[in-house]
C-alpha positions as protocol buffer text, in pm:
chain_id: "A"
residue {
  index: 1
  type: UNK
  ca { x: 8163 y: 11540 z: -9068 }
}
residue {
  index: 2
  type: UNK
  ca { x: 8215 y: 11195 z: -9253 }
}
residue {
  index: 3
  type: UNK
  ca { x: 8144 y: 10923 z: -8965 }
}
residue {
  index: 4
  type: UNK
  ca { x: 8423 y: 10659 z: -8894 }
}
residue {
  index: 5
  type: UNK
  ca { x: 8420 y: 10332 z: -8968 }
}
residue {
  index: 6
  type: UNK
  ca { x: 8280 y: 10234 z: -8647 }
}
residue {
  index: 7
  type: UNK
  ca { x: 7954 y: 10430 z: -8731 }
}
residue {
  index: 8
  type: UNK
  ca { x: 7888 y: 10170 z: -9012 }
}
residue {
  index: 9
  type: UNK
  ca { x: 7768 y: 9900 z: -8759 }
}
residue {
  index: 10
  type: UNK
  ca { x: 7539 y: 10100 z: -8571 }
}
residue {
  index: 11
  type: UNK
  ca { x: 7182 y: 9995 z: -8580 }
}
residue {
  index: 12
  type: UNK
  ca { x: 7120 y: 10235 z: -8858 }
}
residue {
  index: 13
  type: UNK
  ca { x: 7225 y: 9981 z: -9154 }
}
residue {
  index: 14
  type: UNK
  ca { x: 6966 y: 9756 z: -8986 }
}
residue {
  index: 15
  type: UNK
  ca { x: 6745 y: 9941 z: -9037 }
}
residue {
  index: 16
  type: UNK
  ca { x: 6831 y: 10025 z: -9396 }
}
residue {
  index: 17
  type: UNK
  ca { x: 6814 y: 9668 z: -9438 }
}
residue {
  index: 18
  type: UNK
  ca { x: 6499 y: 9652 z: -9263 }
}
residue {
  index: 19
  type: UNK
  ca { x: 6382 y: 9922 z: -9447 }
}
residue {
  index: 20
  type: UNK
  ca { x: 6460 y: 9729 z: -9773 }
}
residue {
  index: 21
  type: UNK
  ca { x: 6273 y: 9404 z: -9619 }
}
residue {
  index: 22
  type: UNK
  ca { x: 5960 y: 9594 z: -9580 }
}
residue {
  index: 23
  type: UNK
  ca { x: 5930 y: 9740 z: -9944 }
}
residue {
  index: 24
  type: UNK
  ca { x: 6020 y: 9341 z: -10024 }
}
residue {
  index: 25
  type: UNK
  ca { x: 5730 y: 9265 z: -9803 }
}
residue {
  index: 26
  type: UNK
  ca { x: 5441 y: 9533 z: -9942 }
}
residue {
  index: 27
  type: UNK
  ca { x: 5559 y: 9445 z: -10310 }
}
residue {
  index: 28
  type: UNK
  ca { x: 5500 y: 9063 z: -10269 }
}
residue {
  index: 29
  type: UNK
  ca { x: 5165 y: 9223 z: -10079 }
}
residue {
  index: 30
  type: UNK
  ca { x: 5082 y: 9410 z: -10383 }
}
residue {
  index: 31
  type: UNK
  ca { x: 5207 y: 9192 z: -10632 }
}
residue {
  index: 32
  type: UNK
  ca { x: 5038 y: 8876 z: -10539 }
}
residue {
  index: 33
  type: UNK
  ca { x: 4834 y: 8805 z: -10188 }
}
residue {
  index: 34
  type: UNK
  ca { x: 4843 y: 8472 z: -10098 }
}
residue {
  index: 35
  type: UNK
  ca { x: 4584 y: 8472 z: -9797 }
}
residue {
  index: 36
  type: UNK
  ca { x: 4219 y: 8445 z: -9910 }
}
residue {
  index: 37
  type: UNK
  ca { x: 4094 y: 8742 z: -9707 }
}
residue {
  index: 38
  type: UNK
  ca { x: 3985 y: 8940 z: -9957 }
}
residue {
  index: 39
  type: UNK
  ca { x: 3972 y: 8781 z: -10320 }
}
residue {
  index: 40
  type: UNK
  ca { x: 3655 y: 8581 z: -10384 }
}
residue {
  index: 41
  type: UNK
  ca { x: 3477 y: 8513 z: -10758 }
}
residue {
  index: 42
  type: UNK
  ca { x: 3381 y: 8807 z: -10890 }
}
residue {
  index: 43
  type: UNK
  ca { x: 3552 y: 9025 z: -10616 }
}
residue {
  index: 44
  type: UNK
  ca { x: 3924 y: 9166 z: -10622 }
}
residue {
  index: 45
  type: UNK
  ca { x: 4129 y: 9312 z: -10378 }
}
residue {
  index: 46
  type: UNK
  ca { x: 4086 y: 9669 z: -10306 }
}
residue {
  index: 47
  type: UNK
  ca { x: 4436 y: 9783 z: -10411 }
}
residue {
  index: 48
  type: UNK
  ca { x: 4396 y: 9649 z: -10763 }
}
residue {
  index: 49
  type: UNK
  ca { x: 4281 y: 9884 z: -10932 }
}
residue {
  index: 50
  type: UNK
  ca { x: 4600 y: 10123 z: -10855 }
}
residue {
  index: 51
  type: UNK
  ca { x: 4817 y: 9832 z: -10827 }
}
residue {
  index: 52
  type: UNK
  ca { x: 5058 y: 10040 z: -11127 }
}
residue {
  index: 53
  type: UNK
  ca { x: 5052 y: 10306 z: -10883 }
}
residue {
  index: 54
  type: UNK
  ca { x: 5160 y: 10103 z: -10570 }
}
residue {
  index: 55
  type: UNK
  ca { x: 5378 y: 9989 z: -10784 }
}
residue {
  index: 56
  type: UNK
  ca { x: 5606 y: 10214 z: -10875 }
}
residue {
  index: 57
  type: UNK
  ca { x: 5590 y: 10393 z: -10515 }
}
residue {
  index: 58
  type: UNK
  ca { x: 5770 y: 10101 z: -10395 }
}
residue {
  index: 59
  type: UNK
  ca { x: 6002 y: 10075 z: -10645 }
}
residue {
  index: 60
  type: UNK
  ca { x: 6067 y: 10486 z: -10542 }
}
residue {
  index: 61
  type: UNK
  ca { x: 6091 y: 10369 z: -10177 }
}
residue {
  index: 62
  type: UNK
  ca { x: 6325 y: 10053 z: -10247 }
}
residue {
  index: 63
  type: UNK
  ca { x: 6528 y: 10317 z: -10453 }
}
residue {
  index: 64
  type: UNK
  ca { x: 6515 y: 10480 z: -10155 }
}
residue {
  index: 65
  type: UNK
  ca { x: 6587 y: 10222 z: -9928 }
}
residue {
  index: 66
  type: UNK
  ca { x: 6937 y: 10163 z: -10143 }
}
residue {
  index: 67
  type: UNK
  ca { x: 7029 y: 10517 z: -10171 }
}
residue {
  index: 68
  type: UNK
  ca { x: 7015 y: 10468 z: -9758 }
}
residue {
  index: 69
  type: UNK
  ca { x: 7240 y: 10193 z: -9750 }
}
residue {
  index: 70
  type: UNK
  ca { x: 7483 y: 10379 z: -9987 }
}
residue {
  index: 71
  type: UNK
  ca { x: 7453 y: 10679 z: -9740 }
}
residue {
  index: 72
  type: UNK
  ca { x: 7633 y: 10474 z: -9504 }
}
residue {
  index: 73
  type: UNK
  ca { x: 7839 y: 10265 z: -9744 }
}
residue {
  index: 74
  type: UNK
  ca { x: 7977 y: 10597 z: -9780 }
}
residue {
  index: 75
  type: UNK
  ca { x: 8012 y: 10688 z: -9413 }
}
residue {
  index: 76
  type: UNK
  ca { x: 7752 y: 11005 z: -9524 }
}
residue {
  index: 77
  type: UNK
  ca { x: 7665 y: 11218 z: -9191 }
}
residue {
  index: 78
  type: UNK
  ca { x: 7428 y: 11096 z: -8934 }
}
residue {
  index: 79
  type: UNK
  ca { x: 7162 y: 11345 z: -8919 }
}
residue {
  index: 80
  type: UNK
  ca { x: 7146 y: 11320 z: -9349 }
}
residue {
  index: 81
  type: UNK
  ca { x: 7122 y: 10961 z: -9320 }
}
residue {
  index: 82
  type: UNK
  ca { x: 6839 y: 10989 z: -9030 }
}
residue {
  index: 83
  type: UNK
  ca { x: 6689 y: 11242 z: -9273 }
}
residue {
  index: 84
  type: UNK
  ca { x: 6629 y: 11010 z: -9589 }
}
residue {
  index: 85
  type: UNK
  ca { x: 6518 y: 10750 z: -9338 }
}
residue {
  index: 86
  type: UNK
  ca { x: 6230 y: 10974 z: -9214 }
}
residue {
  index: 87
  type: UNK
  ca { x: 6152 y: 11004 z: -9563 }
}
residue {
  index: 88
  type: UNK
  ca { x: 6152 y: 10645 z: -9612 }
}
residue {
  index: 89
  type: UNK
  ca { x: 5947 y: 10595 z: -9298 }
}
residue {
  index: 90
  type: UNK
  ca { x: 5640 y: 10871 z: -9473 }
}
residue {
  index: 91
  type: UNK
  ca { x: 5644 y: 10707 z: -9793 }
}
residue {
  index: 92
  type: UNK
  ca { x: 5623 y: 10376 z: -9664 }
}
residue {
  index: 93
  type: UNK
  ca { x: 5324 y: 10471 z: -9417 }
}
residue {
  index: 94
  type: UNK
  ca { x: 5117 y: 10633 z: -9682 }
}
residue {
  index: 95
  type: UNK
  ca { x: 5177 y: 10293 z: -9901 }
}
residue {
  index: 96
  type: UNK
  ca { x: 5041 y: 10107 z: -9563 }
}
residue {
  index: 97
  type: UNK
  ca { x: 4683 y: 10410 z: -9517 }
}
residue {
  index: 98
  type: UNK
  ca { x: 4642 y: 10346 z: -9906 }
}
residue {
  index: 99
  type: UNK
  ca { x: 4585 y: 10021 z: -9845 }
}
residue {
  index: 100
  type: UNK
  ca { x: 4392 y: 9995 z: -9563 }
}
residue {
  index: 101
  type: UNK
  ca { x: 4170 y: 10244 z: -9736 }
}
residue {
  index: 102
  type: UNK
  ca { x: 4145 y: 10043 z: -9981 }
}
residue {
  index: 103
  type: UNK
  ca { x: 4081 y: 9681 z: -9793 }
}
residue {
  index: 104
  type: UNK
  ca { x: 3797 y: 9916 z: -9548 }
}
residue {
  index: 105
  type: UNK
  ca { x: 3654 y: 10071 z: -9872 }
}
residue {
  index: 106
  type: UNK
  ca { x: 3637 y: 9716 z: -10107 }
}
residue {
  index: 107
  type: UNK
  ca { x: 3730 y: 9359 z: -9882 }
}
residue {
  index: 108
  type: UNK
  ca { x: 3499 y: 9491 z: -9563 }
}
residue {
  index: 109
  type: UNK
  ca { x: 3255 y: 9761 z: -9773 }
}
residue {
  index: 110
  type: UNK
  ca { x: 3175 y: 9411 z: -10026 }
}
residue {
  index: 111
  type: UNK
  ca { x: 3162 y: 9149 z: -9748 }
}
residue {
  index: 112
  type: UNK
  ca { x: 2915 y: 9345 z: -9561 }
}
residue {
  index: 113
  type: UNK
  ca { x: 2717 y: 9430 z: -9889 }
}
residue {
  index: 114
  type: UNK
  ca { x: 2677 y: 9059 z: -9944 }
}
residue {
  index: 115
  type: UNK
  ca { x: 2529 y: 9051 z: -9619 }
}
residue {
  index: 116
  type: UNK
  ca { x: 2743 y: 8809 z: -9446 }
}
residue {
  index: 117
  type: UNK
  ca { x: 2774 y: 8993 z: -9108 }
}
residue {
  index: 118
  type: UNK
  ca { x: 3033 y: 8697 z: -8984 }
}
residue {
  index: 119
  type: UNK
  ca { x: 3265 y: 8778 z: -9283 }
}
residue {
  index: 120
  type: UNK
  ca { x: 3238 y: 9142 z: -9280 }
}
residue {
  index: 121
  type: UNK
  ca { x: 3334 y: 9150 z: -8881 }
}
residue {
  index: 122
  type: UNK
  ca { x: 3661 y: 8914 z: -8982 }
}
residue {
  index: 123
  type: UNK
  ca { x: 3747 y: 9139 z: -9270 }
}
residue {
  index: 124
  type: UNK
  ca { x: 3684 y: 9435 z: -9030 }
}
residue {
  index: 125
  type: UNK
  ca { x: 3912 y: 9297 z: -8739 }
}
residue {
  index: 126
  type: UNK
  ca { x: 4174 y: 9207 z: -9005 }
}
residue {
  index: 127
  type: UNK
  ca { x: 4192 y: 9603 z: -9110 }
}
residue {
  index: 128
  type: UNK
  ca { x: 4191 y: 9687 z: -8638 }
}
residue {
  index: 129
  type: UNK
  ca { x: 4483 y: 9448 z: -8603 }
}
residue {
  index: 130
  type: UNK
  ca { x: 4661 y: 9577 z: -8970 }
}
residue {
  index: 131
  type: UNK
  ca { x: 4610 y: 9968 z: -8786 }
}
residue {
  index: 132
  type: UNK
  ca { x: 4711 y: 9875 z: -8460 }
}
residue {
  index: 133
  type: UNK
  ca { x: 5022 y: 9675 z: -8588 }
}
residue {
  index: 134
  type: UNK
  ca { x: 5120 y: 9980 z: -8806 }
}
residue {
  index: 135
  type: UNK
  ca { x: 5071 y: 10239 z: -8458 }
}
residue {
  index: 136
  type: UNK
  ca { x: 5318 y: 10040 z: -8305 }
}
residue {
  index: 137
  type: UNK
  ca { x: 5563 y: 10028 z: -8561 }
}
């Protein structure tokens, strides 16, 4: 059942490292968005109301990524690693869907409520582009 050391250099190692990088990237977005696409005076990012929940989910995901890396170090069975990668991917997708939902409900809707059609259109395009990136990945 154990894999050989040669298998530890397979792309699965990169997958765990990539997952950890995605976790770090999403955590950075949740902790402090660097762009100005949502935050304006008197308005906060849509996820702010559940920021703590997002941070907890991201910490769990980060732990999953570390667990996958340890599985590879311990030369666990390939299918077991793939199962954990699938679970990690699902968890990341769930966070992404939540962020898209929050963006639409808050950032896009707020721009539309303010009557700024150009800004609302730009925010809607941002959401569409983000969804397209998620679908491609």
